[in-house]
Backbone as JSON Lines, residues from 0, in Angstrom:
{"i":0,"aa":"M","n":[0.85,-1.19,0.0],"ca":[0.0,0.0,0.0],"c":[0.89,1.24,0.0]}
{"i":1,"aa":"E","n":[0.66,2.12,-0.93],"ca":[1.47,3.34,-1.02],"c":[1.01,4.36,0.02]}
{"i":2,"aa":"N","n":[1.98,5.12,0.51],"ca":[1.66,6.18,1.45],"c":[1.03,7.33,0.67]}
{"i":3,"aa":"P","n":[-0.22,7.7,0.97],"ca":[-0.88,8.77,0.22],"c":[-0.26,10.14,0.49]}
{"i":4,"aa":"N","n":[0.56,10.25,1.5],"ca":[1.15,11.53,1.88],"c":[2.66,11.38,2.03]}
{"i":5,"aa":"P","n":[3.42,11.25,0.91],"ca":[4.86,10.95,1.0],"c":[5.67,12.01,1.74]}
{"i":6,"aa":"E","n":[5.2,13.25,1.82],"ca":[5.97,14.27,2.53],"c":[5.99,14.02,4.03]}
{"i":7,"aa":"N","n":[5.12,13.14,4.54],"ca":[5.11,12.81,5.96],"c":[5.97,11.59,6.29]}
{"i":8,"aa":"Q","n":[6.71,11.07,5.31],"ca":[7.58,9.92,5.55],"c":[8.86,10.37,6.22]}
{"i":9,"aa":"L","n":[9.39,9.5,7.05],"ca":[10.66,9.76,7.73],"c":[11.65,8.7,7.29]}
{"i":10,"aa":"N","n":[12.75,9.12,6.7],"ca":[13.8,8.2,6.31],"c":[14.78,8.09,7.47]}
{"i":11,"aa":"I","n":[14.97,6.86,7.95],"ca":[15.87,6.62,9.08],"c":[17.1,5.9,8.57]}
{"i":12,"aa":"E","n":[18.26,6.45,8.89],"ca":[19.52,5.87,8.46],"c":[20.14,5.09,9.61]}
{"i":13,"aa":"L","n":[20.69,3.92,9.31],"ca":[21.32,3.07,10.31],"c":[22.73,2.72,9.84]}
{"i":14,"aa":"S","n":[23.73,3.28,10.52],"ca":[25.12,3.01,10.13],"c":[25.48,1.57,10.49]}
{"i":15,"aa":"E","n":[26.53,1.05,9.86],"ca":[26.98,-0.32,10.14],"c":[27.38,-0.47,11.6]}
{"i":16,"aa":"E","n":[28.07,0.53,12.13],"ca":[28.53,0.47,13.52],"c":[27.35,0.38,14.49]}
{"i":17,"aa":"V","n":[26.34,1.2,14.29],"ca":[25.17,1.18,15.17],"c":[24.37,-0.1,14.95]}
{"i":18,"aa":"A","n":[24.31,-0.58,13.72],"ca":[23.55,-1.8,13.4],"c":[24.11,-3.02,14.12]}
{"i":19,"aa":"E","n":[25.39,-3.01,14.46],"ca":[25.99,-4.12,15.2],"c":[25.37,-4.27,16.58]}
{"i":20,"aa":"G","n":[24.91,-3.18,17.15],"ca":[24.28,-3.23,18.47],"c":[25.29,-3.31,19.59]}
{"i":21,"aa":"I","n":[24.8,-3.13,20.8],"ca":[25.6,-3.22,22.01],"c":[24.86,-4.13,22.97]}
{"i":22,"aa":"Y","n":[25.53,-5.17,23.47],"ca":[24.91,-6.09,24.41],"c":[24.84,-5.45,25.78]}
{"i":23,"aa":"S","n":[23.7,-5.61,26.43],"ca":[23.51,-5.1,27.78],"c":[22.7,-6.12,28.57]}
{"i":24,"aa":"N","n":[23.12,-6.36,29.82],"ca":[22.34,-7.24,30.69],"c":[21.95,-6.54,31.99]}
{"i":25,"aa":"L","n":[22.07,-5.22,31.99],"ca":[21.63,-4.42,33.12],"c":[21.3,-3.02,32.63]}
{"i":26,"aa":"A","n":[20.2,-2.49,33.11],"ca":[19.83,-1.11,32.8],"c":[19.57,-0.38,34.11]}
{"i":27,"aa":"I","n":[20.18,0.78,34.24],"ca":[19.97,1.64,35.4],"c":[19.16,2.84,34.91]}
{"i":28,"aa":"I","n":[18.04,3.09,35.56],"ca":[17.15,4.17,35.13],"c":[17.07,5.21,36.24]}
{"i":29,"aa":"T","n":[17.38,6.46,35.88],"ca":[17.23,7.58,36.82],"c":[16.42,8.66,36.1]}
{"i":30,"aa":"H","n":[15.95,9.61,36.86],"ca":[15.15,10.68,36.24],"c":[15.21,11.96,37.04]}
{"i":31,"aa":"S","n":[14.92,13.02,36.34],"ca":[14.77,14.35,36.93],"c":[13.4,14.85,36.48]}
{"i":32,"aa":"P","n":[13.0,16.04,36.87],"ca":[11.7,16.53,36.4],"c":[11.61,16.67,34.88]}
{"i":33,"aa":"S","n":[12.76,16.81,34.2],"ca":[12.72,17.08,32.77],"c":[13.21,15.94,31.88]}
{"i":34,"aa":"E","n":[13.82,14.89,32.46],"ca":[14.36,13.83,31.6],"c":[14.49,12.51,32.33]}
{"i":35,"aa":"F","n":[14.49,11.44,31.55],"ca":[14.81,10.1,32.02],"c":[16.17,9.74,31.42]}
{"i":36,"aa":"V","n":[17.01,9.09,32.21],"ca":[18.31,8.65,31.76],"c":[18.36,7.13,31.92]}
{"i":37,"aa":"I","n":[18.64,6.43,30.82],"ca":[18.78,4.98,30.88],"c":[20.22,4.64,30.52]}
{"i":38,"aa":"D","n":[20.93,4.05,31.48],"ca":[22.3,3.6,31.25],"c":[22.25,2.09,31.01]}
{"i":39,"aa":"F","n":[22.79,1.66,29.87],"ca":[22.86,0.24,29.52],"c":[24.27,-0.25,29.83]}
{"i":40,"aa":"I","n":[24.34,-1.32,30.61],"ca":[25.6,-1.81,31.16],"c":[25.74,-3.3,30.84]}
{"i":41,"aa":"K","n":[26.98,-3.73,30.63],"ca":[27.26,-5.16,30.49],"c":[28.08,-5.57,31.7]}
{"i":42,"aa":"I","n":[27.5,-6.46,32.54],"ca":[28.25,-6.97,33.68],"c":[28.67,-8.4,33.36]}
{"i":43,"aa":"M","n":[29.87,-8.75,33.82],"ca":[30.41,-10.09,33.57],"c":[30.6,-10.8,34.9]}
{"i":44,"aa":"P","n":[30.28,-12.09,34.96],"ca":[30.45,-12.84,36.21],"c":[31.91,-12.78,36.68]}
{"i":45,"aa":"G","n":[32.08,-12.54,37.96],"ca":[33.42,-12.54,38.54],"c":[34.22,-11.27,38.29]}
{"i":46,"aa":"V","n":[33.68,-10.32,37.56],"ca":[34.37,-9.06,37.29],"c":[33.7,-7.98,38.13]}
{"i":47,"aa":"P","n":[34.44,-7.41,39.1],"ca":[33.81,-6.46,40.02],"c":[33.52,-5.08,39.42]}
{"i":48,"aa":"K","n":[33.99,-4.82,38.22],"ca":[33.79,-3.51,37.61],"c":[33.01,-3.66,36.31]}
{"i":49,"aa":"A","n":[32.07,-2.76,36.1],"ca":[31.29,-2.77,34.85],"c":[31.26,-1.36,34.3]}
{"i":50,"aa":"R","n":[31.11,-1.26,33.01],"ca":[31.13,0.03,32.34],"c":[29.81,0.29,31.64]}
{"i":51,"aa":"V","n":[29.36,1.54,31.69],"ca":[28.18,1.93,30.92],"c":[28.55,1.85,29.45]}
{"i":52,"aa":"K","n":[27.78,1.08,28.68],"ca":[28.06,0.9,27.27],"c":[27.31,1.92,26.41]}
{"i":53,"aa":"S","n":[26.16,2.38,26.92],"ca":[25.37,3.35,26.18],"c":[24.46,4.09,27.16]}
{"i":54,"aa":"R","n":[24.26,5.36,26.92],"ca":[23.35,6.18,27.75],"c":[22.34,6.83,26.81]}
{"i":55,"aa":"I","n":[21.07,6.66,27.15],"ca":[19.98,7.24,26.37],"c":[19.23,8.23,27.26]}
{"i":56,"aa":"L","n":[19.04,9.45,26.76],"ca":[18.28,10.47,27.48],"c":[16.95,10.67,26.76]}
{"i":57,"aa":"L","n":[15.88,10.7,27.54],"ca":[14.53,10.81,26.98],"c":[13.73,11.85,27.75]}
{"i":58,"aa":"T","n":[12.81,12.51,27.06],"ca":[11.84,13.35,27.77],"c":[10.89,12.41,28.5]}
{"i":59,"aa":"P","n":[10.2,12.87,29.54],"ca":[9.22,12.01,30.21],"c":[8.17,11.45,29.23]}
{"i":60,"aa":"Q","n":[7.76,12.26,28.26],"ca":[6.77,11.81,27.29],"c":[7.31,10.66,26.43]}
{"i":61,"aa":"H","n":[8.56,10.78,25.99],"ca":[9.16,9.71,25.18],"c":[9.45,8.47,26.02]}
{"i":62,"aa":"A","n":[9.79,8.66,27.3],"ca":[10.01,7.51,28.18],"c":[8.7,6.71,28.32]}
{"i":63,"aa":"K","n":[7.6,7.42,28.46],"ca":[6.3,6.73,28.58],"c":[5.94,6.02,27.27]}
{"i":64,"aa":"R","n":[6.21,6.66,26.14],"ca":[5.95,6.02,24.85],"c":[6.81,4.78,24.67]}
{"i":65,"aa":"L","n":[8.07,4.84,25.13],"ca":[8.95,3.68,25.06],"c":[8.4,2.55,25.93]}
{"i":66,"aa":"M","n":[7.95,2.88,27.14],"ca":[7.38,1.87,28.04],"c":[6.17,1.2,27.39]}
{"i":67,"aa":"M","n":[5.3,1.98,26.78],"ca":[4.11,1.41,26.14],"c":[4.49,0.54,24.94]}
{"i":68,"aa":"A","n":[5.48,0.99,24.16],"ca":[5.92,0.21,22.99],"c":[6.58,-1.1,23.44]}
{"i":69,"aa":"L","n":[7.39,-1.06,24.5],"ca":[8.0,-2.28,25.02],"c":[6.94,-3.24,25.53]}
{"i":70,"aa":"S","n":[5.97,-2.71,26.26],"ca":[4.89,-3.54,26.8],"c":[4.12,-4.23,25.68]}
{"i":71,"aa":"E","n":[3.78,-3.48,24.65],"ca":[3.05,-4.03,23.51],"c":[3.88,-5.11,22.8]}
{"i":72,"aa":"N","n":[5.17,-4.86,22.62],"ca":[6.02,-5.82,21.92],"c":[6.28,-7.07,22.76]}
{"i":73,"aa":"I","n":[6.39,-6.93,24.07],"ca":[6.55,-8.1,24.94],"c":[5.29,-8.95,24.87]}
{"i":74,"aa":"M","n":[4.12,-8.32,24.87],"ca":[2.86,-9.06,24.76],"c":[2.82,-9.84,23.45]}
{"i":75,"aa":"K","n":[3.19,-9.19,22.34],"ca":[3.2,-9.86,21.04],"c":[4.21,-11.01,21.02]}
{"i":76,"aa":"Y","n":[5.39,-10.79,21.59],"ca":[6.42,-11.82,21.66],"c":[5.9,-13.04,22.42]}
{"i":77,"aa":"E","n":[5.28,-12.79,23.59],"ca":[4.78,-13.9,24.41],"c":[3.64,-14.64,23.74]}
{"i":78,"aa":"Q","n":[2.84,-13.96,22.94],"ca":[1.78,-14.64,22.2],"c":[2.37,-15.61,21.18]}
{"i":79,"aa":"L","n":[3.49,-15.25,20.59],"ca":[4.14,-16.11,19.59],"c":[5.04,-17.17,20.2]}
{"i":80,"aa":"H","n":[5.78,-16.82,21.25],"ca":[6.85,-17.69,21.75],"c":[6.63,-18.21,23.16]}
{"i":81,"aa":"G","n":[5.56,-17.82,23.8],"ca":[5.32,-18.25,25.18],"c":[5.83,-17.22,26.17]}
{"i":82,"aa":"K","n":[5.4,-17.4,27.41],"ca":[5.73,-16.45,28.47],"c":[7.24,-16.4,28.7]}
{"i":83,"aa":"I","n":[7.75,-15.2,28.86],"ca":[9.16,-14.99,29.17],"c":[9.34,-15.28,30.66]}
{"i":84,"aa":"K","n":[10.27,-16.18,30.97],"ca":[10.53,-16.51,32.37],"c":[11.45,-15.45,32.96]}
{"i":85,"aa":"E","n":[11.06,-14.95,34.12],"ca":[11.88,-13.93,34.78],"c":[12.94,-14.61,35.63]}
{"i":86,"aa":"A","n":[14.18,-14.21,35.44],"ca":[15.28,-14.74,36.24],"c":[15.23,-14.11,37.62]}
{"i":87,"aa":"E","n":[15.74,-14.85,38.6],"ca":[15.82,-14.29,39.94],"c":[16.81,-13.15,39.95]}
{"i":88,"aa":"M","n":[16.44,-12.07,40.59],"ca":[17.32,-10.91,40.68],"c":[18.31,-11.13,41.81]}
{"i":89,"aa":"N","n":[19.6,-11.1,41.48],"ca":[20.63,-11.17,42.51],"c":[20.82,-9.77,43.08]}
{"i":90,"aa":"A","n":[21.06,-9.71,44.36],"ca":[21.31,-8.41,44.98],"c":[22.67,-7.9,44.52]}
{"i":91,"aa":"L","n":[22.7,-6.77,43.85],"ca":[23.94,-6.17,43.38],"c":[24.23,-4.92,44.19]}
{"i":92,"aa":"P","n":[25.46,-4.69,44.59],"ca":[25.79,-3.45,45.3],"c":[25.85,-2.29,44.31]}
{"i":93,"aa":"L","n":[24.7,-1.71,44.01],"ca":[24.63,-0.67,42.99],"c":[24.34,0.68,43.62]}
{"i":94,"aa":"N","n":[25.28,1.22,44.31],"ca":[25.1,2.54,44.88],"c":[26.02,3.49,44.12]}
{"i":95,"aa":"F","n":[25.45,4.18,43.13],"ca":[26.25,5.05,42.29],"c":[26.15,6.51,42.72]}
{"i":96,"aa":"G","n":[25.6,6.78,43.89],"ca":[25.58,8.12,44.41],"c":[24.42,8.96,43.93]}
{"i":97,"aa":"G","n":[23.56,8.43,43.08],"ca":[22.4,9.18,42.58],"c":[21.14,8.69,43.24]}
{"i":98,"aa":"P","n":[20.0,9.08,42.69],"ca":[18.74,8.6,43.24],"c":[18.66,7.09,43.09]}
{"i":99,"aa":"K","n":[17.89,6.46,43.97],"ca":[17.74,5.01,43.9],"c":[17.16,4.63,42.53]}
{"i":100,"aa":"A","n":[17.84,3.73,41.85],"ca":[17.45,3.34,40.5],"c":[16.75,2.0,40.51]}
{"i":101,"aa":"Q","n":[15.99,1.74,39.46],"ca":[15.34,0.46,39.27],"c":[15.7,-0.07,37.92]}
{"i":102,"aa":"A","n":[15.88,-1.36,37.84],"ca":[16.2,-1.98,36.56],"c":[15.17,-3.03,36.22]}
């Protein structure tokens, strides 16, 4: 189906470097009145130090849209592949000096 209004199309470019992606197994989320900050981290077993691999800053409105999009996509995923099993959360000493974060 052709878009009847081609001037409203958005062309999104994806470089090879970004297309490779960054693996993350921990996300730290903090916020202020004007923004949400999501730090994506890769932690390795037995390694006491981890580095933020990517930081994404969002307006509160975009953070809510992301939450709704993730929720919708998880629902679709589970309809196709079955319920995602939640792993037990290990207590991590994550005191980075900012507001208490949730992952």
